[in-house]
PyMOL commands that place a pseudoatom at each C-alpha (Angstrom):
pseudoatom trace, name=CA, resn=MET, resi=1, chain=A, elem=C, hetatm=0, pos=[-17.637, 5.384, -18.992]
pseudoatom trace, name=CA, resn=ARG, resi=2, chain=A, elem=C, hetatm=0, pos=[-19.629, 5.594, -21.924]
pseudoatom trace, name=CA, resn=GLN, resi=3, chain=A, elem=C, hetatm=0, pos=[-17.381, 5.398, -24.266]
pseudoatom trace, name=CA, resn=VAL, resi=4, chain=A, elem=C, hetatm=0, pos=[-16.718, 1.597, -22.662]
pseudoatom trace, name=CA, resn=THR, resi=5, chain=A, elem=C, hetatm=0, pos=[-20.117, 1.363, -23.360]
pseudoatom trace, name=CA, resn=GLY, resi=6, chain=A, elem=C, hetatm=0, pos=[-20.712, 1.675, -27.083]
pseudoatom trace, name=CA, resn=ASN, resi=7, chain=A, elem=C, hetatm=0, pos=[-16.965, -0.133, -27.192]
pseudoatom trace, name=CA, resn=MET, resi=8, chain=A, elem=C, hetatm=0, pos=[-18.004, -3.813, -25.603]
pseudoatom trace, name=CA, resn=THR, resi=9, chain=A, elem=C, hetatm=0, pos=[-21.221, -3.505, -28.208]
pseudoatom trace, name=CA, resn=SER, resi=10, chain=A, elem=C, hetatm=0, pos=[-18.218, -2.403, -31.156]
pseudoatom trace, name=CA, resn=VAL, resi=11, chain=A, elem=C, hetatm=0, pos=[-17.006, -5.973, -29.252]
pseudoatom trace, name=CA, resn=VAL, resi=12, chain=A, elem=C, hetatm=0, pos=[-20.316, -7.872, -29.693]
pseudoatom trace, name=CA, resn=ARG, resi=13, chain=A, elem=C, hetatm=0, pos=[-21.210, -7.048, -33.510]
pseudoatom trace, name=CA, resn=GLY, resi=14, chain=A, elem=C, hetatm=0, pos=[-17.741, -8.407, -34.186]
pseudoatom trace, name=CA, resn=MET, resi=15, chain=A, elem=C, hetatm=0, pos=[-17.568, -10.977, -32.064]
pseudoatom trace, name=CA, resn=ASP, resi=16, chain=A, elem=C, hetatm=0, pos=[-21.556, -12.267, -33.744]
pseudoatom trace, name=CA, resn=LYS, resi=17, chain=A, elem=C, hetatm=0, pos=[-20.135, -11.754, -37.403]
pseudoatom trace, name=CA, resn=ALA, resi=18, chain=A, elem=C, hetatm=0, pos=[-16.446, -13.628, -36.384]
pseudoatom trace, name=CA, resn=MET, resi=19, chain=A, elem=C, hetatm=0, pos=[-18.512, -16.584, -34.874]
pseudoatom trace, name=CA, resn=GLU, resi=20, chain=A, elem=C, hetatm=0, pos=[-21.275, -15.832, -38.491]
pseudoatom trace, name=CA, resn=SER, resi=21, chain=A, elem=C, hetatm=0, pos=[-18.292, -16.352, -40.686]
pseudoatom trace, name=CA, resn=MET, resi=22, chain=A, elem=C, hetatm=0, pos=[-15.949, -18.824, -38.619]
pseudoatom trace, name=CA, resn=ASN, resi=23, chain=A, elem=C, hetatm=0, pos=[-13.702, -17.301, -39.921]
pseudoatom trace, name=CA, resn=LEU, resi=24, chain=A, elem=C, hetatm=0, pos=[-10.623, -17.599, -36.516]
pseudoatom trace, name=CA, resn=GLU, resi=25, chain=A, elem=C, hetatm=0, pos=[-8.071, -15.149, -37.847]
pseudoatom trace, name=CA, resn=ARG, resi=26, chain=A, elem=C, hetatm=0, pos=[-11.224, -13.019, -37.813]
pseudoatom trace, name=CA, resn=ILE, resi=27, chain=A, elem=C, hetatm=0, pos=[-12.217, -14.095, -34.261]
pseudoatom trace, name=CA, resn=SER, resi=28, chain=A, elem=C, hetatm=0, pos=[-8.158, -13.836, -32.785]
pseudoatom trace, name=CA, resn=ILE, resi=29, chain=A, elem=C, hetatm=0, pos=[-8.817, -10.083, -33.891]
pseudoatom trace, name=CA, resn=VAL, resi=30, chain=A, elem=C, hetatm=0, pos=[-11.938, -9.399, -32.457]
pseudoatom trace, name=CA, resn=MET, resi=31, chain=A, elem=C, hetatm=0, pos=[-10.593, -11.154, -29.424]
pseudoatom trace, name=CA, resn=ASP, resi=32, chain=A, elem=C, hetatm=0, pos=[-7.384, -9.429, -29.131]
pseudoatom trace, name=CA, resn=LYS, resi=33, chain=A, elem=C, hetatm=0, pos=[-8.921, -5.728, -29.862]
pseudoatom trace, name=CA, resn=PHE, resi=34, chain=A, elem=C, hetatm=0, pos=[-11.929, -6.599, -26.190]
pseudoatom trace, name=CA, resn=GLU, resi=35, chain=A, elem=C, hetatm=0, pos=[-8.412, -7.650, -24.768]
pseudoatom trace, name=CA, resn=SER, resi=36, chain=A, elem=C, hetatm=0, pos=[-6.379, -4.388, -25.673]
pseudoatom trace, name=CA, resn=GLN, resi=37, chain=A, elem=C, hetatm=0, pos=[-9.831, -3.054, -24.547]
pseudoatom trace, name=CA, resn=PHE, resi=38, chain=A, elem=C, hetatm=0, pos=[-10.845, -4.444, -21.123]
pseudoatom trace, name=CA, resn=THR, resi=39, chain=A, elem=C, hetatm=0, pos=[-6.788, -3.557, -20.606]
pseudoatom trace, name=CA, resn=ASP, resi=40, chain=A, elem=C, hetatm=0, pos=[-7.260, -0.727, -20.910]
pseudoatom trace, name=CA, resn=LEU, resi=41, chain=A, elem=C, hetatm=0, pos=[-10.722, -0.441, -18.815]
pseudoatom trace, name=CA, resn=ASP, resi=42, chain=A, elem=C, hetatm=0, pos=[-8.909, -1.657, -16.095]
pseudoatom trace, name=CA, resn=VAL, resi=43, chain=A, elem=C, hetatm=0, pos=[-6.582, 0.630, -15.947]
pseudoatom trace, name=CA, resn=GLN, resi=44, chain=A, elem=C, hetatm=0, pos=[-9.200, 2.835, -15.515]
pseudoatom trace, name=CA, resn=THR, resi=45, chain=A, elem=C, hetatm=0, pos=[-11.110, 1.766, -13.746]
pseudoatom trace, name=CA, resn=SER, resi=46, chain=A, elem=C, hetatm=0, pos=[-7.730, 1.910, -10.993]
pseudoatom trace, name=CA, resn=TYR, resi=47, chain=A, elem=C, hetatm=0, pos=[-6.547, 5.023, -11.560]
pseudoatom trace, name=CA, resn=MET, resi=48, chain=A, elem=C, hetatm=0, pos=[-10.170, 5.978, -10.879]
pseudoatom trace, name=CA, resn=GLU, resi=49, chain=A, elem=C, hetatm=0, pos=[-10.085, 3.878, -7.474]
pseudoatom trace, name=CA, resn=ASP, resi=50, chain=A, elem=C, hetatm=0, pos=[-6.617, 5.236, -6.304]
pseudoatom trace, name=CA, resn=ALA, resi=51, chain=A, elem=C, hetatm=0, pos=[-7.634, 9.130, -7.113]
pseudoatom trace, name=CA, resn=MET, resi=52, chain=A, elem=C, hetatm=0, pos=[-11.256, 8.420, -5.168]
pseudoatom trace, name=CA, resn=GLY, resi=53, chain=A, elem=C, hetatm=0, pos=[-9.863, 6.844, -2.673]
pseudoatom trace, name=CA, resn=ALA, resi=54, chain=A, elem=C, hetatm=0, pos=[-6.513, 9.314, -1.911]
pseudoatom trace, name=CA, resn=THR, resi=55, chain=A, elem=C, hetatm=0, pos=[-9.674, 12.291, -2.168]
pseudoatom trace, name=CA, resn=THR, resi=56, chain=A, elem=C, hetatm=0, pos=[-11.215, 10.986, 0.388]
pseudoatom trace, name=CA, resn=ALA, resi=57, chain=A, elem=C, hetatm=0, pos=[-8.257, 10.402, 2.535]
pseudoatom trace, name=CA, resn=ILE, resi=58, chain=A, elem=C, hetatm=0, pos=[-7.838, 14.042, 2.255]
pseudoatom trace, name=CA, resn=SER, resi=59, chain=A, elem=C, hetatm=0, pos=[-10.803, 15.770, 2.469]
pseudoatom trace, name=CA, resn=THR, resi=60, chain=A, elem=C, hetatm=0, pos=[-11.579, 13.300, 6.005]
pseudoatom trace, name=CA, resn=PRO, resi=61, chain=A, elem=C, hetatm=0, pos=[-12.213, 16.894, 8.330]
pseudoatom trace, name=CA, resn=GLN, resi=62, chain=A, elem=C, hetatm=0, pos=[-9.204, 16.693, 11.077]
pseudoatom trace, name=CA, resn=ASP, resi=63, chain=A, elem=C, hetatm=0, pos=[-11.138, 16.111, 13.919]
pseudoatom trace, name=CA, resn=GLN, resi=64, chain=A, elem=C, hetatm=0, pos=[-12.812, 13.308, 13.104]
pseudoatom trace, name=CA, resn=ILE, resi=65, chain=A, elem=C, hetatm=0, pos=[-8.857, 12.726, 12.635]
pseudoatom trace, name=CA, resn=ASP, resi=66, chain=A, elem=C, hetatm=0, pos=[-8.233, 13.153, 16.683]
pseudoatom trace, name=CA, resn=ILE, resi=67, chain=A, elem=C, hetatm=0, pos=[-11.732, 11.988, 17.778]
pseudoatom trace, name=CA, resn=LEU, resi=68, chain=A, elem=C, hetatm=0, pos=[-10.194, 8.462, 15.322]
pseudoatom trace, name=CA, resn=MET, resi=69, chain=A, elem=C, hetatm=0, pos=[-7.012, 8.765, 17.802]
pseudoatom trace, name=CA, resn=ARG, resi=70, chain=A, elem=C, hetatm=0, pos=[-8.111, 9.115, 20.668]
pseudoatom trace, name=CA, resn=GLN, resi=71, chain=A, elem=C, hetatm=0, pos=[-10.833, 6.750, 20.553]
pseudoatom trace, name=CA, resn=THR, resi=72, chain=A, elem=C, hetatm=0, pos=[-8.145, 3.944, 19.042]
pseudoatom trace, name=CA, resn=ALA, resi=73, chain=A, elem=C, hetatm=0, pos=[-5.840, 5.333, 22.052]
pseudoatom trace, name=CA, resn=GLU, resi=74, chain=A, elem=C, hetatm=0, pos=[-8.227, 4.907, 24.860]
pseudoatom trace, name=CA, resn=GLU, resi=75, chain=A, elem=C, hetatm=0, pos=[-9.417, 1.453, 23.345]
pseudoatom trace, name=CA, resn=ALA, resi=76, chain=A, elem=C, hetatm=0, pos=[-5.328, 0.197, 24.009]
pseudoatom trace, name=CA, resn=ASN, resi=77, chain=A, elem=C, hetatm=0, pos=[-5.656, 2.342, 27.464]
pseudoatom trace, name=CA, resn=ILE, resi=78, chain=A, elem=C, hetatm=0, pos=[-2.138, 3.855, 25.847]
pseudoatom trace, name=CA, resn=GLU, resi=79, chain=A, elem=C, hetatm=0, pos=[-1.583, 8.054, 26.865]
pseudoatom trace, name=CA, resn=LEU, resi=80, chain=A, elem=C, hetatm=0, pos=[-2.165, 10.267, 23.361]
pseudoatom trace, name=CA, resn=GLN, resi=81, chain=A, elem=C, hetatm=0, pos=[0.648, 12.828, 22.702]
pseudoatom trace, name=CA, resn=HIS, resi=82, chain=A, elem=C, hetatm=0, pos=[0.162, 14.625, 19.438]
pseudoatom trace, name=CA, resn=ASP, resi=83, chain=A, elem=C, hetatm=0, pos=[3.166, 17.171, 20.785]
pseudoatom trace, name=CA, resn=LEU, resi=84, chain=A, elem=C, hetatm=0, pos=[5.532, 15.294, 19.774]
pseudoatom trace, name=CA, resn=ALA, resi=85, chain=A, elem=C, hetatm=0, pos=[7.956, 17.994, 18.176]
pseudoatom trace, name=CA, resn=ALA, resi=86, chain=A, elem=C, hetatm=0, pos=[7.999, 19.418, 22.095]
pseudoatom trace, name=CA, resn=LYS, resi=87, chain=A, elem=C, hetatm=0, pos=[7.947, 17.311, 24.139]
pseudoatom trace, name=CA, resn=ASP, resi=88, chain=A, elem=C, hetatm=0, pos=[11.992, 17.248, 26.065]
pseudoatom trace, name=CA, resn=VAL, resi=89, chain=A, elem=C, hetatm=0, pos=[14.237, 14.588, 24.826]
pseudoatom trace, name=CA, resn=THR, resi=90, chain=A, elem=C, hetatm=0, pos=[15.782, 14.845, 27.974]
pseudoatom trace, name=CA, resn=SER, resi=91, chain=A, elem=C, hetatm=0, pos=[13.146, 13.787, 30.392]
pseudoatom trace, name=CA, resn=LEU, resi=92, chain=A, elem=C, hetatm=0, pos=[12.935, 10.118, 28.659]
pseudoatom trace, name=CA, resn=PRO, resi=93, chain=A, elem=C, hetatm=0, pos=[13.748, 7.716, 30.468]
pseudoatom trace, name=CA, resn=ASP, resi=94, chain=A, elem=C, hetatm=0, pos=[16.889, 5.988, 30.113]
pseudoatom trace, name=CA, resn=VAL, resi=95, chain=A, elem=C, hetatm=0, pos=[16.201, 2.419, 28.588]
pseudoatom trace, name=CA, resn=ALA, resi=96, chain=A, elem=C, hetatm=0, pos=[20.029, 0.531, 28.044]
pseudoatom trace, name=CA, resn=PRO, resi=97, chain=A, elem=C, hetatm=0, pos=[22.696, 2.375, 30.862]
pseudoatom trace, name=CA, resn=THR, resi=98, chain=A, elem=C, hetatm=0, pos=[25.693, 2.686, 29.921]
pseudoatom trace, name=CA, resn=GLU, resi=99, chain=A, elem=C, hetatm=0, pos=[27.629, 0.960, 32.076]
pseudoatom trace, name=CA, resn=ARG, resi=100, chain=A, elem=C, hetatm=0, pos=[25.404, -1.828, 31.425]
pseudoatom trace, name=CA, resn=LEU, resi=101, chain=A, elem=C, hetatm=0, pos=[25.792, -1.390, 27.594]
pseudoatom trace, name=CA, resn=LYS, resi=102, chain=A, elem=C, hetatm=0, pos=[30.333, -1.075, 28.703]
pseudoatom trace, name=CA, resn=ASP, resi=103, chain=A, elem=C, hetatm=0, pos=[29.534, -4.795, 30.511]
pseudoatom trace, name=CA, resn=GLU, resi=104, chain=A, elem=C, hetatm=0, pos=[26.971, -6.523, 27.033]
pseudoatom trace, name=CA, resn=ASP, resi=105, chain=A, elem=C, hetatm=0, pos=[30.159, -5.131, 24.426]
pseudoatom trace, name=CA, resn=ASP, resi=106, chain=A, elem=C, hetatm=0, pos=[33.081, -6.628, 26.376]
pseudoatom trace, name=CA, resn=LYS, resi=107, chain=A, elem=C, hetatm=0, pos=[31.307, -10.456, 26.509]
pseudoatom trace, name=CA, resn=LEU, resi=108, chain=A, elem=C, hetatm=0, pos=[30.221, -10.459, 23.209]
pseudoatom trace, name=CA, resn=ALA, resi=109, chain=A, elem=C, hetatm=0, pos=[33.830, -9.238, 22.714]
pseudoatom trace, name=CA, resn=ASP, resi=110, chain=A, elem=C, hetatm=0, pos=[35.399, -11.834, 24.795]
pseudoatom trace, name=CA, resn=ARG, resi=111, chain=A, elem=C, hetatm=0, pos=[33.226, -14.322, 22.492]
pseudoatom trace, name=CA, resn=LEU, resi=112, chain=A, elem=C, hetatm=0, pos=[34.758, -12.971, 19.559]
pseudoatom trace, name=CA, resn=ARG, resi=113, chain=A, elem=C, hetatm=0, pos=[37.979, -13.269, 20.836]
pseudoatom trace, name=CA, resn=ALA, resi=114, chain=A, elem=C, hetatm=0, pos=[37.493, -17.410, 21.874]
pseudoatom trace, name=CA, resn=LEU, resi=115, chain=A, elem=C, hetatm=0, pos=[35.624, -17.965, 17.990]
pseudoatom trace, name=CA, resn=ARG, resi=116, chain=A, elem=C, hetatm=0, pos=[38.478, -17.099, 16.544]
pseudoatom trace, name=CA, resn=PRO, resi=117, chain=A, elem=C, hetatm=0, pos=[41.446, -18.764, 15.385]
pseudoatom trace, name=CA, resn=ALA, resi=118, chain=A, elem=C, hetatm=0, pos=[44.453, -18.442, 17.439]
pseudoatom trace, name=CA, resn=ILE, resi=119, chain=A, elem=C, hetatm=0, pos=[46.969, -16.703, 14.563]
for i in range(1, 119): cmd.bond("trace and resi %d" % i, "trace and resi %d" % (i + 1))
show_as sticks, trace
zoom trace
């Protein structure tokens, strides 16, 4: 931050001198320098914001995350299951029975045959 303040001070001084002489070339040089310094500041600020965000996410205690997840699940009226990998997949209900899928496939195949031109 001190470097930015120093750079801004030098830009302002340079701009004052350029404005006194009304030298357009010098004004353009000072403005280009200002723009490059401002871009550098923007990049540095973005990097710091990302780093601070990552640090905050990493430093959040797991118990607080668990409490927040539990509260959110209660508000949404859903059951929270942390250990998804340990659950028995065979006990899950069959969403689409194979017989129903076969019927749908047959209907779609019939529709496709009807749309194709006769050869």
